[in-house]
Every structure is written in structure tokens, then in C-alpha cells.
N, C-alpha and C positions, 0 to 999 in steps of 0.2 A: 368630370366624375372627378369624386377622390382619391384618393390611392387605397383607403380602407373602402371603400363602395364594392359590393361584391361583383360581378359579373355572368356569372353561370346562372342562367335563369334555374328559380326552383324547380319549376316542371320537369327538368334534366336531371336534376342534383343526384338522383338513385339511379345514375345510369352509370358505366366503367368510362377513363381519360389516360389519354396515352398525350404525358407532356411532349411538345414539342422540341426541338432548342434551339431556332431561332424562330421569329415572325416571316411566314410567306414559305416557309419550307418544310416540306412533311417528313424529316427526318425525326423517329423520336430521341426523345432528351437522352441522353448519354449517363451510363454511373458507371462506377469503378471495378474492378473487380472484384472488389472488397463484398462488395453490395452482394455475389454471388455467392462469396464463399459463407457468406452470414445468413443469407436462405438456406444451404445445404445445396446448391446447385455447381453445376461442371464449370467451372468461365469458358466462355467460347474461347477460339482458338483466333478466330480473326477478329481485328479490333470495333468492325463494325456492326459486330455481334454485342456489343457494352452499349446495349439500351435498354430503355425501361421494358417496349414491347418483349423483346424475350428474355427480361427477368422476368417479367408478371406471368409469362408463359399465352401471350398475347392475349392475355384476360384484362389487361389496362388497370388502375387504381380506384379507389373510389374516392368518391367527391371531398375536399378539404376544405379550409380557407385557405390551406398553401397550396392546393389545386389549383384554389380559385384564383389567387393571385399571380399562379405560374402562368393561367389564359389569358388574364391580361396583360402579362408582360409579352409571352412571348409565342402562344395558340397551344393549342391541344386537340388533338383525335378526338372523337366522340363514340364511343363505341354498343353501337346498342342492340349486342348479342343476342336480337332476335324480340327484343322488347320496344325497337324503334324503326319506325321506316321514314327514310330521307326522300324528299321529292327533289332533287337538282336541277333547278331550271336557269340550264345556261342560254346566252344571249350573243348570237355569234355577229359579227360588225362587218360591216361593207366598207369597201374602199376609202370612200367620202365619212368614214365612221358612225353611219348611221344602223338600224339593227337591220341586219340580214333578214334576220329572222324573228321576231317578238315573238320569243315562246311562252312568255307571260299569257298575252294577249290568246294565242294560241289554246292553249290551257282554259282560259278562262270562255275561250267558245266552246268548245268540248262539255263544259260545266250547263252551261244555259242548254246545249241540246240532249243534255240528261236532263233536262229540268232543274237543273240546282243554280244556285245564286253564289256567284265565285266572289269570295270575301277571304280575303288575308287574316282579317282581324280572327277570321275561327281556330287560328291554330298559331302554332311559334312559328313568326316569319322572320328570316334572317337576310338582310341584305350584303350580297357577296361581291369582294371586288372586283370580281372580272381579270383576264388576262391578258393587257392588252399586246403583250409578243404575240401570242397567238391567238391576233384579232376576237377575242370577244370581252363585250363590254357587261356593266355589273347587273349582277342577275341575282337571284334568289334559292334559298333554302327553306324547303316547306318541313317543318317534321312532324310525325303522328304515331301513333299506335296502331300496331297491327291487329286486325280484324282477323280472330280468329277460325270464323266463319268463311273468310276470301284469300286465301293465301296466295300470294302475285311471287311474278317471275323480277327478282332481281337486273338492273341493267339499264339499257336505252333502251324507251319505248320503239317499237315498232313502226311508226307510225309517225315519231319524231324523237331523233334523235337527242338532240338536244335536251331532251330534258328525259333525268335517269332516276330511277330507281336504286336508292343503298339502304344498308343497314347500318353502318357509321359515315361519317363528317367530318369536316372542321366542325371545333366547339364553337356553339352563338356564344360572343364575346371575345374571341379571341380577336387579334388585330385587325381590320380589316371586316369583320362578319359583326356588323351591327344590328342587335338587335331591335328588329321594327315592329315588332309585338308578341308578348310572350303571356300566353292562356294559365288561369290558376290548373288548369287540366287539361291535356292535352287528349283531342279525339279519337276516335279510328281512323284508318285511311278510309276517304270516301267512294263509296261501289264505283264510284264511274270513274275514278280512278284507277281502280284496281283493277276494271274491264277495260282500260285503255293499259295495260301489264299485261294481262294476262296471265293464265295459271304457272306456277311454277313447273322448270324443265324436269322430266321423272330421274330420280338416281341411276344414276351408274350402277350396275351391280359391282361388287366389291371385288379386286385383283387377286386372283387366289395369291398366298404365303410364295408358293415356291416360284411364284414369273414374275413376281413382284418388282423387283428391284433391276432384273436385266430389261422385262419388258417395259416399265412404265420409262424409265432411262433412255428407250430405242424410241418409244413416241415421242416423249418432249425434247430426243433432238432432230427427231422428224420436223417438230412443228418451227423449230429452232430456224431449219434449214428452209421453212417455205418464208418466214418472216424475212430472213437473209436475202431469199433469192426475187425479193418483191423489189422491182426497181423503180413503179409507177406510182409518181409521189402524191397524186389524188388515190392514192388503193392502199398506201403501206399504212396508214393508221386501222383500216378496215380489217386487214392481214393480222396486224397484230392484235387486235381485239380480237378479232374468231381464234387467234394462235393461244392467247388467257385464257378464252373460253375453256376450249380445248382440255388446257394445261388446270383449269380448274375442275372439271370432272375427273379427270386424276388424283387431283386433292379429294377430291370429296369421295371418291372411291377408300383412300385409306394408302393409295402407294406411290406417294408425293407431296413433301413437305413444300410449303404455301411459299417460303419464304426464298428456298431454294428456287425456284418456278421463276419467282418474282425476280430476283438477281439475274436467270439466264434468261430471261424474256428482257430485261434491260438491258444487258449488254448487249443483245442482239438489237436491239432498237439505237444503239449506240453508232455500232457499228455502220448500218445504212443511212443512218445521220439524223437520224429522229430525236436524239436528244439537242442534238445541237441545235435543230432548227425549233424544237417544238419547247423547248426546257424540261430538263429531267423531270420536274413536280408533275406537268402536265401528261407526260411520257406512262410517269408513273401511275399515275391515273388511270389513263386509259387500260394497264394491264391489271390494276386490282379491282377496276368494274369489270373489267373480262373474268379474272379468276372467280369473282361473286357472282358473274351469271351464269359460270359453268356451274356453281354447288360450292366452291370453296368458304368454307365459314369465316 
């Protein structure tokens, strides 16, 4: 690949992008305090807030050749904002390095059961690098457009938690995320995948303004306490996802900032050893998946 070659598939260039700091890291690229002042925005008090995600109000940046070059060198997150659905297929490894569960084969079997022919070339298919430290082999990212007639529940499938639906993910073409096939137009999410995911959870009722601050923070602290109390190694990730989903409901109701929820939950995960054992990237991914599953945008 030449240094001038574009890496982001044309079919997703109308999406929004959050450049990352470095390959393999989820942290958004840093910006200066001057960038906030130039945009007429207050400068965040904490240095971690000086990033593209915060600067753009969680909307990201439009594609440009410069963004494309950043994706090639350091990677970026692709934000769907309701216009994309990512089917994230993880493949956990057994102790001997073989697939513990072949999630792609499982997904293909579900397609056959529904009378469909599984075909990776039907949509934007991306090979993912896996996470060796957490025991995951290289997997797949399959990108679709949402079907307005069949809204779906985001998050891991109940019947196979190694297959997850999300509205954002690592941008195709980022380091380690090789584009296997790129169509001219994204198809809608197949009906059989929508049936596996099920309909979205009902949105929670808005939190009354008079009780939002105190009540919401009490609820969040209760969720964090539940995470801190879990000492069973086999259950900690499940409890973290559950707590994140409940926090996502608070975000969706308008009573909680998603960044504040994520930071609080990540701190709790670090305290019980999850960040040390699984890595911050993996734990942060679990938290974000839970927030999205709970309805956080």
C-alpha cells in the first residue's frame, strides 16, 4: 500500500470519525486548549477532556483525506449515529489456541437455518486483530445499514454473547483492521440477524428535573457498589456489563453524562482488578457496550 492510498472504504465515508491517539488504543486524539477556545467552547478542567470526542460534542469529524491518513497511521472510531450497524464477531480461544467457540460458524449456521446463504462479500467485511491477552483470536466486523422496519437491540446477543451489535466501532482501514471486502453500497441488516438481536429495550421514562441530580448519582453509586462487591472472577465482567447497561438507562433518560458514567465504572473495574487482568481497552469496550445496550446514544 502506498502512502498516498486511501484506506477508509468509500461506502462509509459519509459517517463521522473520532481519530485515536495511537494504534491499538481507544483513547481519542488529544487537542489543545486553543482548539476549544477557537470553537467558542469552555476549556475542560481535566487534561483528559482535551480530546476530539469532547471538542466535537461526541459527534466526531467528517471524512477528509487528512482523516483518512490518520486512520491509516493511528486508527479512528467510526460513529454510526443511527446510520450504521456493526456486527462484531469475537472468537474466544481455548488454552491450546484453538477456537473455543467459532462465532462466525455459529452465525453462518443461523443464516442457513433462516434459509439464507452466508456470504461475507455481501457487505463491508473487516478482519479484526483479536485480543491475545484476553484470549480472543482474530475475528470479524460486518457493517450494515439499519432497517427502519426492524429496529434492533444493541449489545451482545442473548443466544451468543460473542456476537454483538453496535452503532460504532474501529474504523475499517485502521492498523490491524484490514478490509476484506467493501461493496459499493451497504445492505440493510439482514432480517435473520435482526431476529437474533430482538427489538430494542423500551426507553426509560425521563428523570424529573427536581430529582435528577441527587437521585441519579445515588443510583450510579449503587451500581458502582455492586461492581465493587463482586469478587467472583467468572462473574465480574457480567456484573460490569449489567451495571453499565443500567447506567445507560440513566444516560438515555437525560439525567447522567455518558463520559462521567464511563469514567466512574472504569475506576470501579480497575479497583477490582479487571483493568489489570483484561486491559483497559477491553474493559472500556464492555462498559461502552453496556451503556449502548441501556439506550445511551
